[in-house]
C-alpha angles and dihedrals in degrees: 000000000000090000091053092056093049091046093050091050090051091051092049093050092046093051091057093081141262123322122237091250092054091050092049091051091053092048092049091050091050091049091052092050091049091050089054099043104041096063089050090059091048091051091048091053092050092048091050092050092050092048090050089050090054092049094047092046091051092049091050093047092049091050091049093050093047090051089050092049092051097043105053098269097307118133125228111273095020091102130038115271098216112148102246105192095356113142093195132047110333129208116260104196121127121221113290094009133131089236092057089048091052093044091052094052099038103039136054114264143192125231091273095054099257108147134214134179090231121056124207133177096247106055114352097044102139128082158315090199098187115038102189100043134265106321119238119242102253095220099062098012093233136115107080095098125068089239088061096056114083110207125205129177103195101101088223121124111278115245110176115221097207142024097252099133129220120087134308113207134181115208093199099053100022091231115152125185138159108275096241137107092197124111128243126234091281095051094256118131113257088225090065094060 
């Protein structure tokens, strides 16, 4: 009978709730788990952005090289993109401009680089080379507007001076890089991706 009284008292005291010490132990365990898990999510986001940068850079470089191969070794943007004999919407980019670069990759073109919104098999038979627009750089989320594409014409390797984002493109060499002098998570310059 003595055991029954002690056991019933234990059950009554246990059913009253958690002690402060028990709650603190649970909170400390949750804090430790959060400290371990949160940096993992941050690293995963950075890795995903860098992988997307690699994919977007590769797609842009492939489009640039295909344009060059089909247009007598001229790079997109290195000639004006006016429409020539286009009966629809014509390109408006001047020579060595971001708008010409965009027109050349996003519109149909003839062998001389004249662009038109409607392609046909007779004249405007090349392109478009990118169907969904100029991709943003995934690090800074810039690059789809002509104001976010820095154009050079030197033919020298591009080395961005600031971390502004968008794209840096050379119409003489066809080189395109992210317009950033910052480093990625592995210490490698974003502009070398």
